[in-house]
N, C-alpha and C positions, 0 to 999 in steps of 0.2 A: 733653607735647610742644608744646601750644599755648603754654605759658609759655616753653619753650626757643626756639621760633620767634620769639616776641615779643622775648625778650631778645636774640637774635642780630641781629634787624633793628634794634633800638634801638642796639646796640653798633656794628654795621657801618655803617649810614647815619650814625649819630652821629659816628663817628670820621672818616668822609669829610667831613662838614660841618665838624668842628673843624679838619681839615687845610686845607680851603678857606678857612676864616676866618683861620687862622694865615698862610696864603699872602698874604692881603690886608693883614694887620696887621704881620707881621714883615718886616724888611728882609734876609731870607735865604731860600734855597731851602727849600721844604717838599715832601718826596717824597710823590707820590700817583700810584699806578698808575691810569690812566683806567678800567681794568676793575674797580677796587676797589668800585664802586657795587654790583656783584653778587658779587664775590669775598669782600669783607669780611663780609657777612652769612653766607655759607657757611662761612667760616673760624670765625666765632663760633659757628655752629650745631654744628660738629664739636667745638670745644673746650669749649663750655659745656654741652652736653647731658649728658655723664657726671656733671658736678658737680650739675646741677639734679636729675637722676635720683637721685643719691646722697642729696641733701638730702630728696627725697620719700620714699625708702625708709627713711631713718633716722626721719623724722617719723611714719611709719606705726606705729611702736611705741607712739605716744601717740594714735593715731586718725587718721581721714581728714582732718579739718579741720586738725590740726597738720601733717600731711604736706603739705597744700596750702600752708599758710603758710610752711613751711620751703622749699618750692620757690619761692614768691614771693620770699622773702628772698634766695635764691641767684640767682634771675633778675634781681633788682634790683642786687645787689652786683656781679655780674660785668661788666655794661656800664659801671657807674660806675667800677669799678677800671680797666677797659680804657681808658676815656677819660682818666682821671687819669694814666695811665702816659705820656701824651704830654707831661706837664709835666716839664721837665728839672731835673736837680740837686736833686731832692727824694727823700728816702729812701722806698723802697717801703713800709716799715711805716707811714709817715705817710700815704701815699696810700691804703693799705688801710684805715686808720682812718677817713679821710674817706669812702671808699666805703661802709664799714659804716654811717656816719651817714646817708648817702643811702638805703641799703637800709632802715634803721630807719624812716625817714619814709614810704617806699613801703609798708612792711609795716603801718604805722599806718593808712594809707588803706585797704589791703586788708582789714584787720580791721574797721574801723568802717563802711566803705562797700563791702561786698563786691560788690553788684550793679553799682554805678557803676564799680568797678575792673575787673570782668569785661567790662563794655561798652567801657571805655577800651582794654583789651587787644585786644578783637576789632577795633575800628575802627582803632586805630593799627597793628595788624598788617597789616590789609588795605591801608591807605594806604602804609605803608613797603614792603610787598611790591610794590605797583604802581610805586613810585619805583625800587626795585631792578631789577625786570624791565624797565621802560622805559629806565632808564639802561644796562642791559646791551645792549638792542637798539640803542640809539643809538651806544654805543661800538663795538660789533661792526660796525655798518654804516660807522662812521667809519673803522675800520681797513681794511675791505675796499674802501672807495671812495677811499682815499688813494693813487690812482694818479697817474702822470705826466701832465703836460698834453698838449695835442694838437699843439703846435708843436714840431717836432724839429729837431735839427741835421742837417746833411747826412750821408749814409751814409758818406762818405769820412773824416769826423772820427774820430779815435781815441777809444776809451773810456779811462777812467782808473780804476784800482783801487788805493786807498790802504789798506794793511793795517797796523794798529798792534798790535803784540804787547805787550800791557800787562805791564809789570814784567819784561821780558826784558833782562838785561844781556848785552852782546856777548861778554864774556869767558867766558860759560857755553855758548857755541855752538860745535859742531864746525865750523861754517862759518867760524869765526874762529880755528880752531886748538886748540880745547879738546879734551882727550884722550878725553872720553866722546862717543859718537856720539849727540848730542842733536838735531842739525838737518840730516840728510842732504837733505831736500827743499829747505830754504832754500839749502844749498850748491849743489844742482843748479840752482836759479834763478839764483844768483850766477854760476855758470859760463856762464849764457846771457845775462849782463848785466854790470853794474858793481857791485862791492862797495866800500864806503867803510870803510876800516879804523878810522878814528877819528871817528865821528859823535858829536856832543855834544848832549845834550838841553838845552833852555833852562831846565829846572827839574827837580828830582828827584821830582816828583809829577805826577799825571795831568792836572789841569785846565789849568795854564798851558802845558804842553808841547803838548797838543792844540790849545789856542787859538793857539799860535804856528804849529803846522802848518797851521791853517786860515786864518790871517790874515797870516802873514809878519812878525809883530810880537813883540817881547819882552814879558814880563809887565809891565814898568814902563810900557809904553804901552797896556796893556789894563786893563779893569775887574776882571779875575779875581782872586780871593783865596780864602782857606780857606772863607769862607761867602758869596762873591760870585760870581754867574754872569757869563758873557760877555755884555756888553750888545749893543745893536743898532747901535753906531757903526761899527766897522770892517767892511768887506766880507769875506765868507768865500769859500773855494773853492766851496762848494756854491752860493752865490748867483751867483758868477761863471759857473759852468758851466750853471746853470739859466737864466740870462739868454741864454746862447748856444743854448738849445734842447735841452740835454742832459736826459735823465732823471737824477734825483739820488736816491740811496738811502743811508741810514745804518743799520747793523746792529751793535748794540753789546751787550756783555756786562757792562761795568762799570756797574752800576745806581746808582752814587753819582755820580761826577764826570762821566760821559758821558751821564747820563740827560737828558731834555729840560729838566728844571728848571735845569740849569747852562748853558743857552744854546747848546750845541753842535749842536742840531738845526736851527738857523736855516738856511734855504736848501734843506733837503732836502724833496723832495716826499713821500717815504716815510721814516719814521724809526722803526725797531723797537728799542725798549729793553725795557720790562717784558714778560716772557713770560706766557703762560697755562700754568701748570704746577701740579703738586701742592704743591710747596714754596712757590710764590708764593701759591697760594690760602690755605694754612694761615698763612703769614706776612703776610697782608693786614690783620691786626689786631695790636695790641700784645701781647695775651695769646697770640695764635697764635705770635708771635715767641718769647715766653717758653717756649711748649710745645716749639718746635724746639730751643731751648737746653737744656731739660731732657732731651729725647730724645738730643741729642748727648752730654750728660754721662753719661747712663746706658749708652749703647751704644758710646761711643768713636768715633762717626761725626763727619763734618764737614759736615753738611747746612747749607746757607744758603738763606734764602728767595729763590727766584727765580733762583738762580745758573744762568747759561747757559754750557754748554761750547761749545768751538769747533765741534763738529759741528752744534749747533743754529744757531749764527750762520751758518756756511757754508751750511746748508740754507736758511735764510731768504733769504740773498743769491742763491743759485742759483735758487730759485723765482721771485724777483723778476726776476733777469736774464733768465730764459727768457721772461718775459712782455713784455719790451721789444722783441722782434723784432730788427730790424737797427738800431734807434735807438741812437746812442752814449749812454753813461751815465758819470756820475761816482759811484763807490760808495766808501764808507768802512766798514771793518770794524774794530771793536775786539774783540780776542780776549783773554779774561781768565784762561785756564787756568793761567798761570804766576804768578798772584797768590795769596798765601796765603789760606786754608790749602791747601797743596799736596797735593791728594787726587785724583789722576787715577784712572781705572778701570784694572783689570787689562788687560794685563800691565805697564802703565807705572808702577803704584803701587810696585812693588818691582823695577823694571828695574835700578836702580843701588844697591839695598840688599839685604843678605842677610836682614834681619829687619825687622819693622815699626819705623819710627823712633820715638823717645821721644815726639815730637810732630810734627805737620804744620802747626802753627799758631804764628806768631811771637807772642811775648809781649813787646810793646813796653814798655820800661821795666825789663825784667828782664835781668840778665846771664846769658846762656845758657851752660851747660857745654859743653866741647868735644864731648862725645857728642851733645848736642842740636844743636849747630851742624852737625856732620857729618850727622846724620839729616835736618836741614832741607835741607842741600845735596843729599843723595841724592833727597829727595822733590821738590825744586825741579827737578832735572835730569830726573826722570821726567815731571813736568808739562810741561816744555818739549818733551820727545820726543813726548808725546801731542799737544801743540799742533802740532808740526811734521808729524805724520802727517796732520792735517787740512789743513794747507797743501798737502801732496802730493795729497790727494784733490781739493781745490779746483782746483789747476792742471791736474790730469789731466782733470777734467770740462770745464773751459773749453777745453782743447785738443781734447777730443772734440767739443765743440760748434762748433769752428772760431772761437771768440771770443778765444782767448789771443793770437793773432797780430795782432789788431786792438786790443789793450789795453795801455796803459802801466801797468806794475805797479811800485808802490813799496811796499817792506816796511821798516818801522822799528819802534821801540818808543818809548814815552813817557818811560821812565826805566828805571834798573836796580834793583838790590837790594843791600843791605848784609848780610853774614853775619859780623858781629862783627870785621871787619877793623880797625875803629876803635872797638871796644868796644860798639857798638850794632847792632841789626838793623833790617830793614825799609827804608823810604825816606821822603823828606820830612822828614828830620831833620838833614841835613848835605849838603855839596857835594863830597864826595870822589868820585873817579873811578868807583868801582864803581856808584855811583848815577846817573852821568851818561853813561857810555859805552854806547851803544846800537848795534844793527845798523842798517845802511842799505843796501838793495839796490835797484837800478833796472834794470828790463828793458824794452826797447823796440827790438828789432832793426830794425823798419821805420823807426824815427825816427833811426837813426844811432847808437844806443847800442851800443858794441862788446861782443862776447862775451868772457867770462872776463877782464875788466879789473879792476884794483885801484887805488883811489886811496888813497895812504898819508897824504896831508896831512890835518890836522884840519879838520872842517867843522861848521857849526851847523845844527841842524834848522830854524832860523828861515828858512833859504834853500830849504826843500823846496817851499813854495808857489810861489815864483818859478820853480823848476826844473820843476814840473809844468806850469805855464802855458806855459813856454818849449817843452817837448816837445810840448804839444798845439797849438802854433802860434799862441798868443794873446798873445805878449809885446808886440806893437805896441799893442794896446788895453788892456793891463793897467795897473791903478793900484796893484798890490800892491808893497809895499816888498821889499827883499831882492835877492839876486843869484843867477842861475841857476848851478848846479853843473856844467852841461854842459861848459864849457871845461876843467875838470879832467880829464875822461876823454878829452878830445881832445889831451891832452899840454901844455896851456898853463896859465896861472894864471887865477884867478877875479877878473875886474875888479870893483872896488867890493864885495869880499866883506864880508859882515856880520861884526862882531866875534863871537868865539866866547864869548859871555857866558852865564852861568847865574846864576839868582837864586833865593833862598829867603827869603821874608819870615817874620818871627817866627812860630813854630809854637805853637799853644795846647795845653794839657793834655799836655805832655811833661815828663819828668824834667829837672831843672836841669842834669844832666850831659850832656844832648844838646846839640850845638852850636847848633841853631836855637832852643833855648829862651831863649837870651840876647839874641836880636834878629835883625835882618836880616843876610843874608849875600849876598856876590857873589863870583863867580869868573870868571877869564879864562884861556883857553887860547891860547897863542901858540907856534907851533912845537912843540917837545917839552915845553914847560913849562906847568904849571898853577898859577896863583896864586889862593889863596883868602883872602878878607878877611872877617872877622867883626866884631861890635860890640865885644867885650871881649878876646877872645883875640888873641895876636899873629898876624900873617899867616903863611900856610903856602905853601911852594913845592915842587912835586914834578916829577920827570922822569917823565912818563907813558909814555914809550917803554921806559926801563930799569926803571921801578918802577910798573907800572900799578895795583897795589894801594895805592900811596902809603903806604909804610911808613917812608920816610926824608924828613924835612923838610929841604929844602936851603937854608933861609933863612940858616943860619950856615955854609954851605959855599961852595966856590969857584965861585959862579955868576957868569957875566959881568955886571958891574955895569950896563953899558948896557942889557942885556936886561931885568934886573929893574926898572931905573928906568923903562924904556919901558912895561913892563906895568903898573907901579904908576900911572904917569901916565894911561895909557889907561883903566884900571879906575876911577880917581878921576873922570875926566871922564864916564864912563858913569853913575856914581853921582850926580854932580851933575845930570845930565840927567834923573834919575828924576822922573816926572810926579806922584808922590806919591799914587797911588790908595790905597795902604795906609798 
């Protein structure tokens, strides 16, 4: 047990140190849960102990000293292998060989200098234990003390609640006419506000669209990329409202692109991303992550390290909101339930399926069979229904507290999802409409937002920031780009409307038959038409009103020549204006 504790502390603290070093050296985000300083050693202790005990038991056949040396070998190999697994693009067999070499050197020291080795284990265990406990105390206090500042906005100022339903495409929502009852609570909210029928995401993946929502800028004007976080240059909504004296809180479930490493936490006084949970604890080390993968493979489960469902995110927000008293707040919630693997709890897991689907996980790069696609759609719809139920719980609780009537509520999604409509699945691999068409609902009766209104014209999510600031009464002092969408629900046109531009820069590690693997892509929506321009393929043009799944390319059809020419000219001008971050 002493060897297991030593090995776990070496692995856990060592992995944290390596991640911190990589963060300083590499020009890309390195994921590190602040609580990993105590969670990683516990993860390693849980995963390592059975193997070290097994090595000791096997060694007992040859005597006590052999048992001890076998345990030493295992205790040295496991942390070495765990740390080496951080090295990308190297076969695990090669990494295991290197780890065995490290273990052999440690074993040599243990055999030749047993007393020195035992003393080293005792002292290093004590030292690393103190580091782990002290780090745990510091991070826990940091989380508990991350409260809002003392200066507050006036009580008359409205609160703002921005909800992003990660990976929810509008065409899969009953609130948008889908024949399955997937979103009754969102529909109820829309009946109390404005629904935008054709809201278009600025990108078909998480980070750039969230960055656009926060800054009012397109990806071409931001630093964000596949491995590049949002920098500190453009102001964000959280910074804007924080400067006005609002409490600001972010509560996110996408632990990749909305984690603090990607810059979206800037301006929030409280930002909850990594949870403290059983799966997060086990997954705090590389070998812990491998153990979860093995468990999933053996049991057919879809456990993911640290995955937070909407219930937990809503609970985090509600607990924080209740602590603010009458102080106005700007809150952002990212809800991840509709992101694959689509594995909601009962009864939503089989709400739209008669039997368990062949898979609930998208296999990117593989051409799914029709049965697999249908099973994925069934599971996806159930995940959306589960998410919608938590929206209903959230709105009901805010109404019970008397807070809903004082809150501007904006519900949207960062992107949609593809289910083989164009041969591939998932998102971030093309610019077709299913991956860009997202819900957008705004509710604020006290601010003049009409009830049960529908805006049928196409709009861009890049204008959401300007709209929120307008509704909150801050347009006069705003430096945010974009144009408020409010005139559209008042029956007029949108002055200085932003172009409905979507962008996708060349994706890495995707099959060459995926559109984005060939290079950068841009698209423009104008009226009912959607023009997509890629690097190698010919342009595509679709009628998104008559053909929302975009099955018929109209480039060779009788499209008004002036419309096409105008769209091509506009899109070409936007591409030339690209600031070249990527």
